[in-house]
KEZA-292259 format. One record per residue (C-alpha): residue in one letter; chain; residue number from 1; x, y, z. Coordinates in steps of 0.25 Angstrom, whole numbers, padded with zeros to 4 digits. Last residue first. Example, Ala and Ser with C-alpha at 12.3 -4.5 7.8 and 13.67 -1.06 7.14 Angstrom:
<rec residuo="S" cadena="A" num="2" east="0055" north="-0004" up="0029"/>
<rec residuo="A" cadena="A" num="1" east="0049" north="-0018" up="0031"/>
END
This chain:
<rec residuo="N" cadena="A" num="93" east="0458" north="0380" up="0325"/>
<rec residuo="T" cadena="A" num="92" east="0449" north="0392" up="0329"/>
<rec residuo="G" cadena="A" num="91" east="0439" north="0383" up="0335"/>
<rec residuo="R" cadena="A" num="90" east="0449" north="0375" up="0344"/>
<rec residuo="V" cadena="A" num="89" east="0454" north="0388" up="0349"/>
<rec residuo="I" cadena="A" num="88" east="0440" north="0394" up="0352"/>
<rec residuo="L" cadena="A" num="87" east="0435" north="0381" up="0359"/>
<rec residuo="A" cadena="A" num="86" east="0448" north="0380" up="0367"/>
<rec residuo="G" cadena="A" num="85" east="0446" north="0394" up="0372"/>
<rec residuo="L" cadena="A" num="84" east="0431" north="0391" up="0376"/>
<rec residuo="L" cadena="A" num="83" east="0437" north="0379" up="0383"/>
<rec residuo="M" cadena="A" num="82" east="0447" north="0388" up="0390"/>
<rec residuo="L" cadena="A" num="81" east="0435" north="0397" up="0394"/>
<rec residuo="A" cadena="A" num="80" east="0427" north="0386" up="0399"/>
<rec residuo="M" cadena="A" num="79" east="0439" north="0382" up="0408"/>
<rec residuo="V" cadena="A" num="78" east="0440" north="0396" up="0413"/>
<rec residuo="H" cadena="A" num="77" east="0425" north="0395" up="0416"/>
<rec residuo="L" cadena="A" num="76" east="0427" north="0382" up="0425"/>
<rec residuo="M" cadena="A" num="75" east="0439" north="0389" up="0432"/>
<rec residuo="V" cadena="A" num="74" east="0430" north="0400" up="0436"/>
<rec residuo="Q" cadena="A" num="73" east="0420" north="0390" up="0442"/>
<rec residuo="S" cadena="A" num="72" east="0431" north="0383" up="0449"/>
<rec residuo="K" cadena="A" num="71" east="0435" north="0396" up="0455"/>
<rec residuo="F" cadena="A" num="70" east="0421" north="0398" up="0460"/>
<rec residuo="L" cadena="A" num="69" east="0420" north="0385" up="0467"/>
<rec residuo="P" cadena="A" num="68" east="0434" north="0385" up="0472"/>
<rec residuo="S" cadena="A" num="67" east="0430" north="0398" up="0480"/>
<rec residuo="A" cadena="A" num="66" east="0438" north="0411" up="0476"/>
<rec residuo="F" cadena="A" num="65" east="0426" north="0419" up="0471"/>
<rec residuo="D" cadena="A" num="64" east="0419" north="0417" up="0485"/>
<rec residuo="G" cadena="A" num="63" east="0405" north="0421" up="0484"/>
<rec residuo="K" cadena="A" num="62" east="0399" north="0410" up="0493"/>
<rec residuo="A" cadena="A" num="61" east="0406" north="0399" up="0485"/>
<rec residuo="F" cadena="A" num="60" east="0393" north="0393" up="0482"/>
<rec residuo="K" cadena="A" num="59" east="0387" north="0406" up="0476"/>
<rec residuo="L" cadena="A" num="58" east="0400" north="0409" up="0469"/>
<rec residuo="S" cadena="A" num="57" east="0400" north="0396" up="0462"/>
<rec residuo="G" cadena="A" num="56" east="0385" north="0397" up="0458"/>
<rec residuo="V" cadena="A" num="55" east="0387" north="0412" up="0453"/>
<rec residuo="Y" cadena="A" num="54" east="0400" north="0408" up="0445"/>
<rec residuo="G" cadena="A" num="53" east="0394" north="0396" up="0439"/>
<rec residuo="F" cadena="A" num="52" east="0381" north="0401" up="0435"/>
<rec residuo="I" cadena="A" num="51" east="0387" north="0413" up="0428"/>
<rec residuo="Q" cadena="A" num="50" east="0398" north="0406" up="0423"/>
<rec residuo="L" cadena="A" num="49" east="0390" north="0395" up="0417"/>
<rec residuo="A" cadena="A" num="48" east="0380" north="0405" up="0411"/>
<rec residuo="V" cadena="A" num="47" east="0392" north="0412" up="0404"/>
<rec residuo="W" cadena="A" num="46" east="0398" north="0399" up="0399"/>
<rec residuo="G" cadena="A" num="45" east="0385" north="0394" up="0394"/>
<rec residuo="I" cadena="A" num="44" east="0382" north="0406" up="0386"/>
<rec residuo="A" cadena="A" num="43" east="0396" north="0405" up="0379"/>
<rec residuo="F" cadena="A" num="42" east="0395" north="0390" up="0377"/>
<rec residuo="P" cadena="A" num="41" east="0381" north="0391" up="0371"/>
<rec residuo="V" cadena="A" num="40" east="0386" north="0403" up="0362"/>
<rec residuo="L" cadena="A" num="39" east="0398" north="0396" up="0356"/>
<rec residuo="V" cadena="A" num="38" east="0398" north="0404" up="0344"/>
<rec residuo="Q" cadena="A" num="37" east="0387" north="0413" up="0340"/>
<rec residuo="S" cadena="A" num="36" east="0396" north="0425" up="0337"/>
<rec residuo="Q" cadena="A" num="35" east="0390" north="0436" up="0345"/>
<rec residuo="L" cadena="A" num="34" east="0384" north="0426" up="0355"/>
<rec residuo="A" cadena="A" num="33" east="0398" north="0419" up="0357"/>
<rec residuo="F" cadena="A" num="32" east="0405" north="0433" up="0358"/>
<rec residuo="G" cadena="A" num="31" east="0396" north="0438" up="0369"/>
<rec residuo="L" cadena="A" num="30" east="0397" north="0425" up="0376"/>
<rec residuo="F" cadena="A" num="29" east="0412" north="0425" up="0375"/>
<rec residuo="G" cadena="A" num="28" east="0412" north="0439" up="0382"/>
<rec residuo="I" cadena="A" num="27" east="0402" north="0434" up="0393"/>
<rec residuo="A" cadena="A" num="26" east="0411" north="0422" up="0395"/>
<rec residuo="L" cadena="A" num="25" east="0424" north="0431" up="0395"/>
<rec residuo="L" cadena="A" num="24" east="0417" north="0440" up="0405"/>
<rec residuo="F" cadena="A" num="23" east="0413" north="0428" up="0414"/>
<rec residuo="L" cadena="A" num="22" east="0428" north="0423" up="0414"/>
<rec residuo="V" cadena="A" num="21" east="0433" north="0436" up="0418"/>
<rec residuo="A" cadena="A" num="20" east="0423" north="0437" up="0429"/>
<rec residuo="A" cadena="A" num="19" east="0427" north="0423" up="0434"/>
<rec residuo="A" cadena="A" num="18" east="0442" north="0426" up="0434"/>
<rec residuo="L" cadena="A" num="17" east="0439" north="0440" up="0441"/>
<rec residuo="A" cadena="A" num="16" east="0431" north="0433" up="0452"/>
<rec residuo="W" cadena="A" num="15" east="0442" north="0422" up="0454"/>
<rec residuo="L" cadena="A" num="14" east="0453" north="0434" up="0455"/>
<rec residuo="K" cadena="A" num="13" east="0444" north="0442" up="0465"/>
<rec residuo="Q" cadena="A" num="12" east="0442" north="0430" up="0474"/>
<rec residuo="E" cadena="A" num="11" east="0457" north="0427" up="0474"/>
<rec residuo="G" cadena="A" num="10" east="0460" north="0441" up="0478"/>
<rec residuo="T" cadena="A" num="9" east="0450" north="0441" up="0489"/>
<rec residuo="L" cadena="A" num="8" east="0436" north="0448" up="0488"/>
<rec residuo="E" cadena="A" num="7" east="0432" north="0458" up="0499"/>
<rec residuo="P" cadena="A" num="6" east="0421" north="0454" up="0507"/>
<rec residuo="L" cadena="A" num="5" east="0407" north="0460" up="0504"/>
<rec residuo="D" cadena="A" num="4" east="0402" north="0471" up="0512"/>
<rec residuo="E" cadena="A" num="3" east="0387" north="0470" up="0516"/>
<rec residuo="A" cadena="A" num="2" east="0377" north="0476" up="0507"/>
<rec residuo="M" cadena="A" num="1" east="0369" north="0489" up="0513"/>
END
């Protein structure tokens, strides 16, 4: 039987939720990009970057969602989301 895992702290849950929301947004944008054939390389790259980035940072942080390495990975994807928003705003003007 598997050993009991420690309970996550509130800060760990918050950062894990932020990462999950960003990942779901990236998956949703990938679906939109594939359907409309707009920014497909960006959408594929963003999802791939999240997968490798989150897995790698969690590996080095030994599973701590509140480590500075994981937090920086989440903030990197927040910046990617802001760049995507800027592209959309710029493209509609």
